[in-house]
Structures are given as structure tokens and as C-alpha cells.
C-alpha atoms as one frame of an Amber mdcrd trajectory, in Angstrom:
protein
  12.947  12.577  15.670  15.103   9.926  17.788  18.206   8.077  16.609  18.532
   4.622  17.306  21.432   3.849  14.729  24.579   5.250  12.906  23.255   6.573
   9.530  25.121   7.339   5.924  23.517   9.950   3.974  21.337   9.917   2.303
  21.231  10.550  -1.655  18.014   8.738  -2.279  14.673   8.094  -0.549  11.611
   4.939  -0.583   8.136   5.622   0.262   5.370   2.997   1.551   1.908   5.009
   1.030  -0.661   3.240   3.294  -0.822   4.687   6.745   2.388   6.482   5.798
   1.299   8.953   4.022  -1.976   9.557   4.846  -4.511   7.271   7.291  -5.876
   4.021   5.598  -7.887   2.648   7.870 -11.221   5.111   6.687 -10.630   5.413
   3.001 -11.217   1.708   3.257 -13.921   1.766   4.851 -15.265   4.470   2.530
 -14.473   2.047  -0.348 -15.956  -0.890   1.509 -19.128   1.316   1.634 -19.501
   1.980  -1.393 -19.064  -1.092  -3.093 -21.284  -2.629  -0.486 -23.630   0.323
  -1.859 -23.253  -0.556  -5.847 -23.650  -4.569  -4.653 -27.567  -3.659  -2.802
 -28.336  -2.062  -6.021 -26.943  -4.117  -8.809 -25.929  -7.060  -7.044 -28.765
  -7.938  -4.080 -27.768 -11.841  -3.336 -24.183 -10.965  -3.331 -25.277  -7.965
  -1.096 -26.386  -9.908   1.218 -23.658 -12.452   1.761 -22.292 -12.333   5.411
 -18.880 -11.054   6.308 -17.803 -14.763   7.244 -18.224 -15.380   3.631 -15.896
 -12.487   2.180 -13.878 -13.935   4.808 -13.993 -17.063   2.986 -14.067 -16.584
  -0.569 -11.055 -14.803  -0.057  -9.263 -17.533   1.932 -10.392 -19.847  -1.362
  -9.306 -17.375  -3.413  -5.936 -17.463  -2.217  -5.143 -21.471  -1.659  -5.901
 -21.658  -5.043  -3.208 -18.968  -6.133  -0.984 -18.496  -2.799   0.220 -14.786
  -5.167  -3.220 -13.906  -5.172  -1.944 -12.565  -1.080   0.681  -9.983  -2.744
  -1.711  -9.138  -5.333  -4.714  -6.747  -3.540  -6.512  -6.477  -7.350  -6.191
  -9.393  -8.468  -7.387 -11.131  -5.069 -10.641  -8.024  -4.882 -11.184  -9.087
  -8.523 -10.624 -13.332  -8.059 -13.314 -12.419  -4.417 -16.189 -10.193  -6.205
 -16.000 -13.202  -9.542 -17.223 -15.647  -6.591 -19.782 -13.711  -4.532 -21.266
 -12.344  -8.235 -21.833 -15.913  -8.899 -24.896 -16.181  -6.682 -26.562 -13.474
  -8.886 -25.409 -13.697 -12.741 -24.974 -17.616 -14.755 -21.738 -19.015 -15.032
 -22.429 -19.185 -18.603 -22.801 -16.158 -18.979 -19.269 -15.138 -19.049 -19.307
 -12.116 -20.716 -22.149 -10.442 -18.824 -20.235 -11.816 -15.219 -16.841 -10.503
 -16.759 -18.603  -6.949 -16.853 -20.064  -7.370 -13.818 -17.024  -7.708 -11.793
 -14.698  -5.606 -13.832 -17.552  -2.367 -13.122 -17.494  -3.705  -8.920 -14.306
  -3.414  -9.091 -13.838   0.031 -10.148 -16.357   1.311  -7.878 -14.278   0.311
  -4.976 -10.959   1.516  -6.479 -12.121   4.606  -7.517 -13.674   4.989  -3.836
 -10.231   3.230  -2.419  -7.935   6.819  -3.744 -10.876   9.470  -3.568  -9.206
  10.949  -0.705  -6.749  14.231  -0.831  -3.103  14.897   1.168  -3.237  16.905
   3.257  -0.951  19.929   2.493   2.258  19.418   4.958   2.486  16.074   2.997
   2.676  17.578  -0.564   4.936  20.283   0.820   7.683  17.692   2.052   7.459
  15.256  -0.961   8.166  18.425  -2.910  10.846  19.427  -1.482  12.487  15.889
  -1.187  11.750  15.224  -5.050  13.424  18.283  -6.197  16.702  17.182  -4.529
  17.002  13.426  -4.802  15.632  10.776  -6.622  11.565   9.539  -4.766  10.260
   5.742  -5.632   7.368   4.420  -3.927   7.132   0.826  -2.320   3.716  -0.109
  -1.311   1.535  -3.442  -0.566  -1.478  -2.347  -1.687  -3.126  -0.425  -5.006
  -3.775   3.132  -4.435  -4.029   5.304  -8.188  -1.081   7.130  -7.393  -2.660
  10.509 -10.066  -5.946  10.051  -8.329  -4.289  11.179  -5.295  -1.861  13.516
  -7.361   1.091  11.908  -6.087   3.025  11.203  -9.283   4.600  14.201 -10.412
   7.056  13.690  -7.089   7.904  10.106  -7.472  10.692   8.636 -10.283   8.044
   5.395 -10.485   6.075   3.556  -7.579   6.293  -0.261  -7.217   2.612  -2.308
  -6.349   3.120  -5.273  -5.067   1.643  -7.976  -7.013   2.203 -11.755  -8.473
   5.241 -10.868  -9.543   6.410  -8.465  -6.746   5.745 -10.280  -3.421   4.598
  -8.516  -0.490   7.137  -6.366   2.140   8.511  -7.568   3.928  10.037  -9.345
   1.295  13.186  -7.654  -0.210  11.892  -7.813  -3.731  10.650  -4.239  -4.369
  13.401  -2.914  -2.015  15.595  -4.868  -4.709  13.962  -3.505  -7.596  13.832
   0.227  -6.164  17.848   0.132  -5.388  18.443  -0.931  -8.999  15.583   1.307
 -10.613  17.707   4.098  -8.205  20.987   3.133  -8.997  22.746   3.339  -5.199
  23.677   1.509  -2.768  21.456   0.488  -0.676  23.092   1.623   2.937  22.792
   5.500   1.441  18.912   4.887   0.779  16.141   5.802   3.090  12.918   4.033
   3.877   9.817   5.722   4.929   7.287   3.541   6.484   4.681   3.313   9.075
   4.893  -0.659   9.742   7.783  -2.257  11.889   7.671  -5.794  10.421   6.836
  -5.182   6.415   8.961  -1.602   6.497  11.375  -1.661   8.891  12.654  -4.723
   8.968  11.779  -5.401   5.132  13.808  -2.323   4.347  16.825  -3.237   6.935
  17.252  -6.745   6.113  17.973  -5.649   2.093  20.134  -3.462   3.362  18.758
  -0.217   3.400  18.084   2.662   5.708  14.628   3.182   7.817  12.883   5.794
   8.823   9.654   4.887  10.892   7.177   7.479  10.415   3.176   6.061  11.254
   0.753   9.079  10.441  -2.525   6.894  11.583  -1.199   6.472  14.965   0.461
   7.249  18.315   4.276   5.752  17.935   4.928   3.920  21.178   7.475   1.490
  20.121   6.903  -1.159  23.464   3.408  -1.576  21.383   4.506  -2.835  18.110
   5.704  -5.715  17.262   9.440  -4.569  16.932  12.029  -7.128  16.193  14.450
  -4.552  15.069  15.184  -1.147  15.433  14.608   1.813  12.614  17.064   3.777
  11.773  15.288   6.329  13.593  11.647   7.529  14.736   9.883  10.924  12.360
   8.133  12.666  14.968   6.255  14.323  11.551   7.268  13.456   8.074   8.766
  17.234   7.740  11.641  16.197   9.124  12.992  14.404   6.343  13.819  17.737
   5.083  16.726  16.978   7.569  18.356  14.653   5.783  18.972  17.413   2.813
């Protein structure tokens, strides 16, 4: 544990999820593979679209509705809808809607098909018994499926009405929910901009922890230093 700033007493914590509690990259690859297999079986024309085409569909969806850039679920639904038009005539709206939802459900289930490490469960359990915990995530992992719901009083997901971090919107909402001054809330996250900068900009204290890579500040896009950098997640119990 390395301190970079003086730190106030910690009365509550907020947590990023992806790449803080688990390594998200291989999970997303797993989900993309599951979706691709589903498409090959049920929608071969969409499955044959090159990656560049999928990227263009994503750009088009965000251009048509900029709020989708903060809502990974709605963005994926919009992209799938545009892709499956290659297989299903647009006039068959019920079939298209059902097919898009089936593809989304396939991805979403696979995206949350993993287990957290035992030490992560242990740390969250200890913390949740002593203070309010709130999740703040730009992603859309299924908290019930990965068995973290019992640890958190609520989990805030970025959406069309909740701009993504580093916007302070979810931090402000979390502070209001917790009922503590932001200066007594410690936000834990891996991303220097979205989590560290976002938290400090909202008046929170920040603990930097990345479970998916070696933590070396000179390699990060650091415009602001965290209050503390952790060597392991269980060091958070120090603040109890």
C-alpha cells in the first residue's frame, strides 16, 4: 500500500467492478465467442460481417443516439438490430425483435459466466459487515449471476440517464444514497481517469487497484494521483 495524499476517515466505500474485482478482458472475449457461435448457427449473414462493419454499426448507433455511449446494453441491442436486418426482413418486426433479444441474452449470460476469487469474496464480506458499499460501474455485468449482490447496498450502472465515469453523475448519486460527505467515501477502481480522476473530481477519496495488470503509474495516463494505491484488495480492511 502506498499513500499519495492525506486521507480522511473512511465511512463508506464505492467500487468499480470490471478489472477491479475481476479481469474483464478474457470474460468479454468469452462472451464475444459465445455470441459469434450463436450467430453462426442462427444468423449466418450477420456472422459473416467483418469486424470493420460491426465497428461501423457501433459508430452509427452512437451517432444516432449519443446517450448510447454510456449504456453498453442499449448500444449492443442497437448494433445487433442493425446487423440482423441482413438476415431478417425489417417488416417482420416481431421476429427481428425476438432474434435480437436472443442474441443479447446469449452474450449477457456469457458475459457474467464466471466466479470471483475467494479472497475477493472474503474482502467484500468483511467490508460489507462494517460499512455501506455501493457499486459504480460503466459496464453491465449481472451482479446476481456473479454472486456479489449481497455485499452491496446498491449497484449503479451507467445508462442513458447516468453518464459514464469519469462523469460525476454516479458518484453524486452514490454519495446521496450513502448519506455521507464525499470526503469520507473511498472509491476503489482500476482506471486512473474514470475511477481515480472521476472520484477526486466528485470530492471522493480514491484507492487505485487493478487486478488485470501490473500497477505502474508512469505507464498510466495519470493526470491526478490517487489517495492510495493498493497492492491487494484485502488491504482495504486497513481502513476499518
